[in-house]
C-alpha positions in Angstrom: 0.1 0.2 0.0 1.3 3.6 -0.7 1.7 5.7 2.5 0.6 9.3 2.9 4.2 10.7 2.5 4.8 8.8 -0.7 1.1 9.6 -1.7 2.0 13.3 -1.1 5.2 13.2 -3.2 3.5 11.8 -6.0 1.1 14.4 -6.1 3.5 17.1 -5.8 5.3 15.5 -8.9 2.3 15.5 -10.9 1.4 18.7 -10.1 4.8 20.1 -10.9 4.9 18.1 -14.3 1.9 20.3 -15.3 2.4 23.5 -17.5 2.4 26.7 -15.0 -0.4 28.3 -17.1 -2.7 24.9 -16.4 -1.7 24.2 -12.7 -4.7 25.9 -11.2 -7.2 24.6 -13.6 -6.5 21.1 -13.8 -7.9 18.8 -10.9 -6.0 15.5 -10.0 -8.3 12.5 -9.1 -7.1 9.5 -7.0 -8.6 6.1 -5.5 -6.9 3.2 -3.8 -8.0 -0.2 -5.5 -8.5 -3.4 -3.7 -4.6 -4.4 -3.6 -3.8 -0.9 -1.6 -2.2 0.7 -4.8 -3.2 4.5 -5.2 -4.0 5.7 -8.7 -4.0 9.0 -9.9 -5.4 10.8 -13.0 -6.3 14.0 -14.4 -8.7 12.3 -16.8 -10.6 9.9 -14.5 -11.9 6.6 -16.4 -13.0 4.7 -13.3 -15.8 5.6 -11.3 -14.0 5.1 -8.1 -11.8 8.3 -8.8 -12.4 11.1 -6.4 -11.1 14.8 -6.6 -7.9 15.2 -4.3 -8.1 17.9 -1.6 -5.6 20.5 -0.8 -3.9 18.3 1.8 -3.5 15.1 -1.0 -6.6 13.3 0.5 -9.2 11.9 -1.8 -12.6 13.5 -1.4 -14.8 10.7 0.3 -17.7 9.5 -1.7 -19.5 6.0 -1.7 -18.1 3.5 -4.1 -20.7 2.2 -6.8 -21.8 -1.1 -5.8 -19.9 -3.0 -8.4 -16.8 -2.0 -6.9 -17.6 -2.7 -3.2 -17.5 -6.6 -3.3 -19.1 -8.5 -0.3 -16.9 -10.6 2.2 -15.9 -13.7 0.5 -17.6 -16.0 2.7 -21.0 -14.3 1.5 -20.3 -14.6 -2.1 -19.0 -18.2 -2.0 -22.0 -19.1 0.0 -24.2 -17.6 -2.5 -22.5 -18.4 -5.8 -20.0 -21.0 -4.9 -21.8 -24.3 -5.4 -23.2 -22.9 -8.8 -20.1 -21.8 -10.0 -18.5 -25.0 -9.1 -21.3 -27.0 -11.2 -20.8 -24.6 -14.2 -17.2 -24.9 -13.8 -17.5 -28.7 -14.4 -19.8 -28.5 -17.0 -17.8 -26.5 -19.2 -14.1 -28.2 -18.1 -13.0 -24.7 -16.3 -11.7 -24.0 -13.0 -14.2 -22.4 -10.6 -11.1 -20.3 -9.4 -11.0 -18.7 -12.8 -14.7 -18.0 -13.2 -14.5 -16.4 -9.6 -11.7 -14.1 -10.6 -13.7 -13.2 -13.8 -16.7 -12.5 -12.0 -14.8 -10.4 -9.3 -13.2 -8.4 -11.5 -16.1 -7.8 -13.9 -19.0 -7.0 -11.3 -17.7 -7.7 -7.9 -20.7 -10.4 -7.6 -23.0 -7.7 -8.3 -25.9 -9.4 -10.7 -27.5 -6.3 -11.6 -24.2 -4.4 -12.6 -24.2 -2.7 -16.0 -21.2 -1.0 -17.5 -21.1 2.2 -19.5 -20.8 0.0 -22.5 -24.0 -1.6 -22.0 -22.4 -5.2 -20.5 -24.5 -6.6 -17.8 -24.8 -8.9 -15.0 -21.9 -11.3 -13.0 -20.0 -11.7 -15.8 -20.7 -8.5 -17.7 -22.0 -9.9 -20.8 -22.7 -7.8 -23.8 -26.1 -8.3 -25.8 -24.6 -10.0 -28.8 -22.6 -12.5 -26.7 -25.8 -13.3 -24.4 -27.4 -14.1 -27.6 -24.8 -16.2 -28.9 -24.8 -18.4 -25.8 -28.5 -18.6 -25.4 -28.7 -16.2 -22.5 -32.2 -14.5 -22.7 -32.0 -12.7 -19.3 -28.6 -11.3 -18.5 -29.3 -10.2 -15.1 -30.4 -13.9 -14.1 -27.3 -15.0 -12.2 -27.3 -18.6 -13.4 -28.0 -17.9 -17.2 -25.2 -15.3 -16.9 -22.8 -17.6 -15.6 -23.6 -20.2 -18.0 -23.2 -17.8 -20.9 -20.2 -16.3 -19.7 -18.3 -19.7 -18.8 -19.5 -20.8 -22.2 -17.7 -17.9 -23.8 -14.7 -18.1 -21.6 -14.3 -21.9 -22.5 -14.6 -21.2 -26.2 -11.8 -18.6 -25.7 -9.4 -20.8 -23.9 -9.7 -23.6 -26.7 -9.5 -20.9 -29.5 -6.1 -19.7 -27.8 -4.9 -23.0 -27.0 -5.2 -22.9 -23.2 -3.5 -19.7 -22.8 -5.2 -17.9 -20.2 -3.9 -14.6 -20.8 -5.0 -14.4 -24.3 -8.4 -16.0 -23.2 -8.9 -13.0 -20.6 -7.6 -10.4 -23.1 -10.2 -11.8 -25.6 -12.9 -11.9 -22.8 -12.2 -8.1 -22.4 -11.4 -6.5 -25.7 -12.9 -9.4 -28.0 -11.3 -12.3 -29.7 -10.8 -10.4 -33.1 -8.5 -7.9 -31.5 -6.5 -10.6 -30.1 -6.1 -11.9 -33.4 -5.7 -8.8 -35.1 -2.5 -8.1 -32.9 -0.8 -11.3 -33.6 -2.2 -13.4 -30.9 -1.0 -11.0 -28.5 -2.8 -8.8 -25.7 -4.0 -5.8 -27.5 -2.3 -2.6 -26.7 -5.4 -1.0 -25.1 -4.8 0.6 -21.8 -8.2 -1.1 -19.9 -7.0 -4.7 -21.3 -3.5 -4.3 -20.3 -4.8 -3.5 -16.7 -7.6 -6.2 -16.9 -5.5 -9.1 -17.6 -2.9 -9.0 -14.5 -5.9 -8.2 -12.3 -7.6 -11.1 -13.2 -4.7 -13.4 -13.1 -3.9 -11.9 -9.5 -7.5 -12.7 -8.5 -7.2 -16.1 -10.1 -4.0 -17.0 -7.9 -5.7 -15.7 -5.0 -8.8 -17.9 -5.1 -6.3 -20.8 -6.1 -4.5 -20.3 -3.1 -1.7 -17.6 -3.5 -0.5 -19.6 -6.9 -0.7 -23.3 -5.3 -1.2 -26.1 -8.1 -0.7 -23.3 -11.1 2.4 -25.0 -12.6 2.0 -25.7 -16.1 -0.8 -23.2 -16.7 -0.1 -21.3 -20.1 -0.4 -17.4 -20.0 0.1 -17.1 -16.3 
C-alpha cells in the first residue's frame, strides 16, 4: 500500500509536471484499489476516482456497488456451488470463473457497464444471444453464458489464459488482429493482470498453477 507521505510526493510531482498556465485549472483525481495501490489521473476513467483535496486526500464518496464486493464467505456461500457446477460443465476451473466475476462485477448481478455489458460476468447483448442467454440479469444464465464464452476462448487460444482473458475483455478479433498478443489497449493491459492476480488468490496464492499457460 502507498503511504500518505509517498502519496504526497507523487501528488507534488504530478502537479509540478503540469505547465504553469494550466496548474490551477487541472484537477487531480485519486482512488485506492483493492490491492492497496493508489491511482492518480487528471482524466478519470474509473467511477472510483475522487478529486484530491488540498492536503492530498481524496474527497470521500461512496463507491458504486459493483466496486464494493461482499466478504468472500458471503459470495462463496451464494454463488460458490453453482459456479463449481458450471465450471465442471464447461471444463473450467472454479477459481478462474470467480476471478472473472470478481473483476467484472464484484458479484453484483445487476451491474451494468457504460458500454452496456450486464450481470455477473458482464455479458454484452450479442454475446448473451450467441450463448442462449435470454436474461443477462439472471445469475445462473449469466454464469452459463460467460463460462461458455470463456471456455470457447481458452480453446481458441490453445489454453493460454492471458490471451483468453484479453479476448474476454477486448474481443477475440482484436487478439487475433494483434498477432495473438494482448491488444495494446490500456483497459485490457490492466484487466489481464488483475484477473490473473484474483485467479491466483482464489487458487490459494498460486498453488498448483504449474504448467498453466499464460499466467
